[in-house]
BAFIKE-213085 format. One record per residue: x, y, z of N, C-alpha, C, O in turn; residue in one letter; residue number from 1. Coordinates in steps of 0.02 Angstrom, whole numbers. Each point is the difference from the previous one (the first is absolute). Example, Ala and Ser with C-alpha at 12.3 -4.5 7.8 and 13.67 -1.06 7.14 Angstrom:
# residues 2
atom n.X = 660, n.Y = -284, n.Z = 390, ca.X = -45, ca.Y = 59, ca.Z = 0, c.X = 45, c.Y = 60, c.Z = 0, o.X = 52, o.Y = -1, o.Z = 33, zaza = a, baba = 1
atom n.X = -70, n.Y = 54, n.Z = -69, ca.X = 42, ca.Y = 59, ca.Z = 3, c.X = -39, c.Y = 55, c.Z = 37, o.X = 25, o.Y = 55, o.Z = 8, zaza = s, baba = 2
END
This chain:
# residues 81
atom n.X = -756, n.Y = -1322, n.Z = 8787, ca.X = 66, ca.Y = -5, ca.Z = 29, c.X = 10, c.Y = -71, c.Z = 27, o.X = -46, o.Y = -29, o.Z = 29, zaza = m, baba = 1
atom n.X = 106, n.Y = 2, n.Z = -38, ca.X = 18, ca.Y = -65, ca.Z = 29, c.X = 32, c.Y = 12, c.Z = 68, o.X = 43, o.Y = 44, o.Z = 8, zaza = k, baba = 2
atom n.X = -63, n.Y = -84, n.Z = 41, ca.X = 24, ca.Y = 7, ca.Z = 68, c.X = 27, c.Y = -67, c.Z = 23, o.X = -33, o.Y = -51, o.Z = -5, zaza = i, baba = 3
atom n.X = 95, n.Y = 52, n.Z = 31, ca.X = 31, ca.Y = -61, ca.Z = 26, c.X = 4, c.Y = 5, c.Z = 76, o.X = 25, o.Y = 50, o.Z = 27, zaza = l, baba = 4
atom n.X = -50, n.Y = -102, n.Z = 7, ca.X = 3, ca.Y = -2, ca.Z = 73, c.X = 34, c.Y = -65, c.Z = 20, o.X = -21, o.Y = -55, o.Z = -19, zaza = v, baba = 5
atom n.X = 75, n.Y = 61, n.Z = 58, ca.X = 34, ca.Y = -59, ca.Z = 28, c.X = -17, c.Y = -2, c.Z = 74, o.X = 22, o.Y = 42, o.Z = 39, zaza = a, baba = 6
atom n.X = -62, n.Y = -92, n.Z = -20, ca.X = -24, ca.Y = -4, ca.Z = 70, c.X = -10, c.Y = -74, c.Z = 17, o.X = -37, o.Y = -35, o.Z = -33, zaza = e, baba = 7
atom n.X = 71, n.Y = 13, n.Z = 87, ca.X = -5, ca.Y = -70, ca.Z = 19, c.X = -58, c.Y = -15, c.Z = 47, o.X = -18, o.Y = -58, o.Z = 9, zaza = d, baba = 8
atom n.X = -12, n.Y = 108, n.Z = 20, ca.X = -58, ca.Y = -9, ca.Z = 44, c.X = -64, c.Y = 2, c.Z = -43, o.X = -14, o.Y = 50, o.Z = -33, zaza = d, baba = 9
atom n.X = -23, n.Y = -105, n.Z = 33, ca.X = -59, ca.Y = -7, ca.Z = -44, c.X = -52, c.Y = 54, c.Z = 14, o.X = -28, o.Y = 28, o.Z = -47, zaza = v, baba = 10
atom n.X = 15, n.Y = -14, n.Z = 110, ca.X = -51, ca.Y = 50, ca.Z = 17, c.X = 21, c.Y = 69, c.Z = -26, o.X = -41, o.Y = 37, o.Z = -27, zaza = a, baba = 11
atom n.X = 104, n.Y = -19, n.Z = 36, ca.X = 24, ca.Y = 65, ca.Z = -25, c.X = -2, c.Y = 2, c.Z = -75, o.X = -17, o.Y = 52, o.Z = -29, zaza = n, baba = 12
atom n.X = 35, n.Y = -107, n.Z = -4, ca.X = -1, ca.Y = -2, ca.Z = -73, c.X = -71, c.Y = 10, c.Z = -26, o.X = -10, o.Y = 37, o.Z = -49, zaza = a, baba = 13
atom n.X = -39, n.Y = -69, n.Z = 80, ca.X = -70, ca.Y = 8, ca.Z = -21, c.X = -23, c.Y = 72, c.Z = 10, o.X = -33, o.Y = 29, o.Z = -43, zaza = k, baba = 14
atom n.X = 50, n.Y = 0, n.Z = 101, ca.X = -19, ca.Y = 69, ca.Z = 14, c.X = 30, c.Y = 48, c.Z = -52, o.X = -35, o.Y = 42, o.Z = -28, zaza = f, baba = 15
atom n.X = 100, n.Y = -49, n.Z = 16, ca.X = 33, ca.Y = 44, ca.Z = -48, c.X = -28, c.Y = -9, c.Z = -70, o.X = -8, o.Y = 48, o.Z = -37, zaza = l, baba = 16
atom n.X = -5, n.Y = -110, n.Z = 19, ca.X = -28, ca.Y = -14, ca.Z = -67, c.X = -68, c.Y = 34, c.Z = -8, o.X = -14, o.Y = 32, o.Z = -51, zaza = s, baba = 17
atom n.X = -28, n.Y = -39, n.Z = 102, ca.X = -67, ca.Y = 30, ca.Z = -4, c.X = 5, c.Y = 76, c.Z = -2, o.X = -34, o.Y = 33, o.Z = -39, zaza = k, baba = 18
atom n.X = 76, n.Y = -4, n.Z = 82, ca.X = 7, ca.Y = 72, ca.Z = 3, c.X = 30, c.Y = 29, c.Z = -63, o.X = -24, o.Y = 50, o.Z = -27, zaza = y, baba = 19
atom n.X = 78, n.Y = -80, n.Z = 2, ca.X = 36, ca.Y = 27, ca.Z = -57, c.X = -33, c.Y = -15, c.Z = -67, o.X = 15, o.Y = 32, o.Z = -50, zaza = l, baba = 20
atom n.X = -61, n.Y = -80, n.Z = 49, ca.X = -33, ca.Y = -18, ca.Z = -64, c.X = -41, c.Y = 56, c.Z = -29, o.X = -15, o.Y = -1, o.Z = -60, zaza = s, baba = 21
atom n.X = -3, n.Y = 51, n.Z = 100, ca.X = -36, ca.Y = 57, ca.Z = -28, c.X = 46, c.Y = 45, c.Z = -42, o.X = -24, o.Y = 43, o.Z = -37, zaza = k, baba = 22
atom n.X = 89, n.Y = -53, n.Z = 44, ca.X = 48, ca.Y = 42, ca.Z = -36, c.X = 32, c.Y = -36, c.Z = -59, o.X = 33, o.Y = 31, o.Z = -42, zaza = f, baba = 23
atom n.X = -42, n.Y = -97, n.Z = 38, ca.X = 29, ca.Y = -37, ca.Z = -56, c.X = -1, c.Y = -75, c.Z = 11, o.X = -31, o.Y = -25, o.Z = 47, zaza = g, baba = 24
atom n.X = 66, n.Y = -10, n.Z = -91, ca.X = 5, ca.Y = -73, ca.Z = 4, c.X = 55, c.Y = -19, c.Z = 50, o.X = 57, o.Y = 21, o.Z = -8, zaza = d, baba = 25
atom n.X = -75, n.Y = -61, n.Z = 58, ca.X = 46, ca.Y = -17, ca.Z = 54, c.X = 27, c.Y = -71, c.Z = -10, o.X = -38, o.Y = -47, o.Z = -12, zaza = v, baba = 26
atom n.X = 104, n.Y = 40, n.Z = 17, ca.X = 33, ca.Y = -65, ca.Z = -1, c.X = 30, c.Y = -10, c.Z = 69, o.X = 39, o.Y = 41, o.Z = 24, zaza = v, baba = 27
atom n.X = -58, n.Y = -97, n.Z = 9, ca.X = 25, ca.Y = -15, ca.Z = 67, c.X = 52, c.Y = -56, c.Z = -5, o.X = -10, o.Y = -49, o.Z = -35, zaza = i, baba = 28
atom n.X = 66, n.Y = 58, n.Z = 70, ca.X = 51, ca.Y = -52, ca.Z = 5, c.X = 15, c.Y = -13, c.Z = 73, o.X = -6, o.Y = 45, o.Z = 42, zaza = t, baba = 29
atom n.X = 24, n.Y = -108, n.Z = -25, ca.X = 9, ca.Y = -18, ca.Z = 70, c.X = 69, c.Y = 15, c.Z = 30, o.X = 10, o.Y = -7, o.Z = 60, zaza = p, baba = 30
atom n.X = 38, n.Y = 27, n.Z = -103, ca.X = 67, ca.Y = 14, ca.Z = 26, c.X = 38, c.Y = 44, c.Z = -49, o.X = -24, o.Y = 15, o.Z = -55, zaza = d, baba = 31
atom n.X = 83, n.Y = 7, n.Z = 76, ca.X = 40, ca.Y = 46, ca.Z = -41, c.X = 25, c.Y = -30, c.Z = -65, o.X = 4, o.Y = 35, o.Z = -50, zaza = g, baba = 32
atom n.X = 13, n.Y = -98, n.Z = 51, ca.X = 24, ca.Y = -32, ca.Z = -62, c.X = -54, c.Y = -1, c.Z = -53, o.X = 12, o.Y = 15, o.Z = -58, zaza = i, baba = 33
atom n.X = -72, n.Y = -34, n.Z = 78, ca.X = -57, ca.Y = -1, ca.Z = -48, c.X = -15, c.Y = 71, c.Z = -24, o.X = -18, o.Y = 10, o.Z = -58, zaza = a, baba = 34
atom n.X = 26, n.Y = 40, n.Z = 101, ca.X = -13, ca.Y = 69, ca.Z = -19, c.X = 50, c.Y = 23, c.Z = -53, o.X = -18, o.Y = 31, o.Z = -49, zaza = a, baba = 35
atom n.X = 82, n.Y = -48, n.Z = 60, ca.X = 51, ca.Y = 18, ca.Z = -49, c.X = -14, c.Y = -34, c.Z = -67, o.X = 7, o.Y = 30, o.Z = -53, zaza = v, baba = 36
atom n.X = -25, n.Y = -94, n.Z = 55, ca.X = -16, ca.Y = -37, ca.Z = -61, c.X = -58, c.Y = 34, c.Z = -38, o.X = 4, o.Y = 8, o.Z = -60, zaza = d, baba = 37
atom n.X = -56, n.Y = 10, n.Z = 97, ca.X = -58, ca.Y = 34, ca.Z = -32, c.X = 21, c.Y = 67, c.Z = -30, o.X = -20, o.Y = 17, o.Z = -55, zaza = e, baba = 38
atom n.X = 60, n.Y = 21, n.Z = 93, ca.X = 22, ca.Y = 66, ca.Z = -22, c.X = 40, c.Y = -5, c.Z = -65, o.X = -13, o.Y = 35, o.Z = -48, zaza = f, baba = 39
atom n.X = 62, n.Y = -80, n.Z = 48, ca.X = 43, ca.Y = -7, ca.Z = -59, c.X = -39, c.Y = -27, c.Z = -59, o.X = 9, o.Y = 23, o.Z = -57, zaza = v, baba = 40
atom n.X = -53, n.Y = -71, n.Z = 69, ca.X = -41, ca.Y = -28, ca.Z = -54, c.X = -45, c.Y = 53, c.Z = -32, o.X = -5, o.Y = 4, o.Z = -61, zaza = s, baba = 41
atom n.X = -26, n.Y = 36, n.Z = 103, ca.X = -44, ca.Y = 53, ca.Z = -25, c.X = 41, c.Y = 52, c.Z = -40, o.X = -22, o.Y = 24, o.Z = -52, zaza = a, baba = 42
atom n.X = 80, n.Y = -8, n.Z = 77, ca.X = 43, ca.Y = 49, ca.Z = -33, c.X = 22, c.Y = -24, c.Z = -68, o.X = 2, o.Y = 38, o.Z = -48, zaza = l, baba = 43
atom n.X = 15, n.Y = -103, n.Z = 44, ca.X = 20, ca.Y = -29, ca.Z = -65, c.X = -57, c.Y = 1, c.Z = -50, o.X = 12, o.Y = 4, o.Z = -61, zaza = e, baba = 44
atom n.X = -73, n.Y = -6, n.Z = 85, ca.X = -59, ca.Y = 2, ca.Z = -44, c.X = -22, c.Y = 72, c.Z = -14, o.X = -46, o.Y = 11, o.Z = -39, zaza = k, baba = 45
atom n.X = 80, n.Y = 38, n.Z = 70, ca.X = -18, ca.Y = 70, ca.Z = -9, c.X = -61, c.Y = 21, c.Z = 40, o.X = -32, o.Y = 50, o.Z = -15, zaza = g, baba = 46
atom n.X = 17, n.Y = -89, n.Z = 67, ca.X = -58, ca.Y = 14, ca.Z = 43, c.X = 24, c.Y = 22, c.Z = 69, o.X = -4, o.Y = -38, o.Z = 48, zaza = e, baba = 47
atom n.X = 30, n.Y = 98, n.Z = -44, ca.X = 29, ca.Y = 25, ca.Z = 62, c.X = -51, c.Y = 7, c.Z = 56, o.X = -57, o.Y = 20, o.Z = -12, zaza = m, baba = 48
atom n.X = 78, n.Y = -37, n.Z = 73, ca.X = -43, ca.Y = 11, ca.Z = 59, c.X = 2, c.Y = 74, c.Z = 18, o.X = 54, o.Y = 30, o.Z = 3, zaza = f, baba = 49
atom n.X = -112, n.Y = -2, n.Z = 10, ca.X = -5, ca.Y = 70, ca.Z = 21, c.X = 12, c.Y = 9, c.Z = 74, o.X = 18, o.Y = 54, o.Z = 23, zaza = g, baba = 50
atom n.X = -28, n.Y = -108, n.Z = 16, ca.X = 10, ca.Y = 1, ca.Z = 72, c.X = 25, c.Y = -68, c.Z = 22, o.X = -27, o.Y = -52, o.Z = -20, zaza = l, baba = 51
atom n.X = 79, n.Y = 52, n.Z = 62, ca.X = 26, ca.Y = -62, ca.Z = 29, c.X = 1, c.Y = 7, c.Z = 75, o.X = 32, o.Y = 46, o.Z = 27, zaza = v, baba = 52
atom n.X = -68, n.Y = -90, n.Z = 8, ca.X = -2, ca.Y = 1, ca.Z = 74, c.X = 34, c.Y = -64, c.Z = 24, o.X = -22, o.Y = -55, o.Z = -15, zaza = c, baba = 53
atom n.X = 75, n.Y = 63, n.Z = 54, ca.X = 39, ca.Y = -57, ca.Z = 24, c.X = -3, c.Y = -2, c.Z = 76, o.X = 14, o.Y = 49, o.Z = 34, zaza = l, baba = 54
atom n.X = -33, n.Y = -107, n.Z = -7, ca.X = 1, ca.Y = -11, ca.Z = 72, c.X = 73, c.Y = 1, c.Z = 22, o.X = 44, o.Y = -25, o.Z = -36, zaza = d, baba = 55
atom n.X = -30, n.Y = 52, n.Z = 93, ca.X = 68, ca.Y = 4, ca.Z = 24, c.X = 25, c.Y = -68, c.Z = 25, o.X = 58, o.Y = -18, o.Z = -12, zaza = i, baba = 56
atom n.X = -101, n.Y = -19, n.Z = 47, ca.X = 20, ca.Y = -64, ca.Z = 28, c.X = -37, c.Y = -57, c.Z = -35, o.X = -59, o.Y = -11, o.Z = 12, zaza = m, baba = 57
atom n.X = 95, n.Y = -25, n.Z = -56, ca.X = -29, ca.Y = -56, ca.Z = -37, c.X = 50, c.Y = -57, c.Z = -2, o.X = 59, o.Y = 9, o.Z = 11, zaza = m, baba = 58
atom n.X = -84, n.Y = -70, n.Z = -25, ca.X = 46, ca.Y = -56, ca.Z = -9, c.X = 41, c.Y = 8, c.Z = -64, o.X = -17, o.Y = 39, o.Z = -44, zaza = p, baba = 59
atom n.X = 70, n.Y = -77, n.Z = 40, ca.X = 46, ca.Y = -1, ca.Z = -57, c.X = 39, c.Y = 66, c.Z = -3, o.X = 55, o.Y = 3, o.Z = 26, zaza = k, baba = 60
atom n.X = -82, n.Y = 49, n.Z = -56, ca.X = 32, ca.Y = 66, ca.Z = 3, c.X = -53, c.Y = 52, c.Z = 19, o.X = -58, o.Y = -5, o.Z = -22, zaza = i, baba = 61
atom n.X = 77, n.Y = 53, n.Z = 62, ca.X = -47, ca.Y = 51, ca.Z = 22, c.X = -4, c.Y = 57, c.Z = -51, o.X = 34, o.Y = -1, o.Z = -50, zaza = d, baba = 62
atom n.X = -77, n.Y = 49, n.Z = 65, ca.X = -10, ca.Y = 56, ca.Z = -45, c.X = 62, c.Y = 40, c.Z = -14, o.X = 12, o.Y = 21, o.Z = -56, zaza = g, baba = 63
atom n.X = 28, n.Y = -10, n.Z = 108, ca.X = 62, ca.Y = 39, ca.Z = -9, c.X = 48, c.Y = -36, c.Z = -48, o.X = 29, o.Y = 31, o.Z = -44, zaza = y, baba = 64
atom n.X = -21, n.Y = -96, n.Z = 54, ca.X = 45, ca.Y = -38, ca.Z = -43, c.X = -28, c.Y = -6, c.Z = -70, o.X = 38, o.Y = 1, o.Z = -49, zaza = k, baba = 65
atom n.X = -104, n.Y = -6, n.Z = 43, ca.X = -30, ca.Y = -4, ca.Z = -67, c.X = 16, c.Y = 62, c.Z = -41, o.X = 11, o.Y = -5, o.Z = -60, zaza = a, baba = 66
atom n.X = -8, n.Y = 62, n.Z = 92, ca.X = 16, ca.Y = 62, ca.Z = -35, c.X = 75, c.Y = 6, c.Z = -11, o.X = 23, o.Y = 12, o.Z = -55, zaza = v, baba = 67
atom n.X = 16, n.Y = -19, n.Z = 109, ca.X = 72, ca.Y = 12, ca.Z = -5, c.X = 39, c.Y = -58, c.Z = -31, o.X = 40, o.Y = 10, o.Z = -46, zaza = s, baba = 68
atom n.X = -51, n.Y = -70, n.Z = 70, ca.X = 38, ca.Y = -57, ca.Z = -23, c.X = -14, c.Y = -17, c.Z = -73, o.X = 46, o.Y = -15, o.Z = -38, zaza = y, baba = 69
atom n.X = -108, n.Y = 18, n.Z = 18, ca.X = -18, ca.Y = -20, ca.Z = -68, c.X = -1, c.Y = 59, c.Z = -48, o.X = -9, o.Y = -9, o.Z = -60, zaza = t, baba = 70
atom n.X = 18, n.Y = 68, n.Z = 86, ca.X = 5, ca.Y = 60, ca.Z = -42, c.X = -61, c.Y = 10, c.Z = -45, o.X = 6, o.Y = 6, o.Z = -61, zaza = h, baba = 71
atom n.X = -64, n.Y = -3, n.Z = 92, ca.X = -62, ca.Y = 12, ca.Z = -39, c.X = 6, c.Y = 64, c.Z = -41, o.X = -20, o.Y = 1, o.Z = -59, zaza = l, baba = 72
atom n.X = 47, n.Y = 50, n.Z = 89, ca.X = 7, ca.Y = 64, ca.Z = -36, c.X = 48, c.Y = -8, c.Z = -59, o.X = -10, o.Y = 32, o.Z = -52, zaza = r, baba = 73
atom n.X = 61, n.Y = -73, n.Z = 60, ca.X = 48, ca.Y = -10, ca.Z = -54, c.X = -34, c.Y = -34, c.Z = -60, o.X = 13, o.Y = 18, o.Z = -57, zaza = a, baba = 74
atom n.X = -56, n.Y = -67, n.Z = 71, ca.X = -38, ca.Y = -31, ca.Z = -55, c.X = -44, c.Y = 51, c.Z = -35, o.X = -4, o.Y = 1, o.Z = -61, zaza = h, baba = 75
atom n.X = -27, n.Y = 42, n.Z = 100, ca.X = -43, ca.Y = 52, ca.Z = -28, c.X = 42, c.Y = 48, c.Z = -42, o.X = -20, o.Y = 17, o.Z = -56, zaza = e, baba = 76
atom n.X = 76, n.Y = 5, n.Z = 82, ca.X = 44, ca.Y = 47, ca.Z = -35, c.X = 28, c.Y = -30, c.Z = -64, o.X = 6, o.Y = 34, o.Z = -50, zaza = t, baba = 77
atom n.X = 10, n.Y = -99, n.Z = 52, ca.X = 29, ca.Y = -32, ca.Z = -59, c.X = -50, c.Y = -3, c.Z = -57, o.X = 19, o.Y = -8, o.Z = -58, zaza = s, baba = 78
atom n.X = -83, n.Y = 14, n.Z = 74, ca.X = -52, ca.Y = -1, ca.Z = -51, c.X = -15, c.Y = 71, c.Z = -26, o.X = -44, o.Y = 9, o.Z = -42, zaza = q, baba = 79
atom n.X = 81, n.Y = 41, n.Z = 67, ca.X = -10, ca.Y = 71, ca.Z = -19, c.X = -71, c.Y = 23, c.Z = 12, o.X = -31, o.Y = 30, o.Z = -44, zaza = d, baba = 80
atom n.X = 5, n.Y = -45, n.Z = 104, ca.X = -68, ca.Y = 19, ca.Z = 18, c.X = 1, c.Y = 61, c.Z = 43, o.X = -53, o.Y = 25, o.Z = 21, zaza = l, baba = 81
END
């Protein structure tokens, strides 16, 4: 399973990466914009993320905006997944 984690705190990112790596391949991004880019890029390649963890408070855009503003689910739905 592919796992996407958006976390701006380095210590938290390392902890989540280590913990979640037993369940799949973990991709860490430092902010919401990078997370959206990773999500859309993977979707275009047909490599859907099985789990997406978004920090609520991040620079640039937070987890809430990453989901609502950028319409992650809409990208997923448009691919008929």
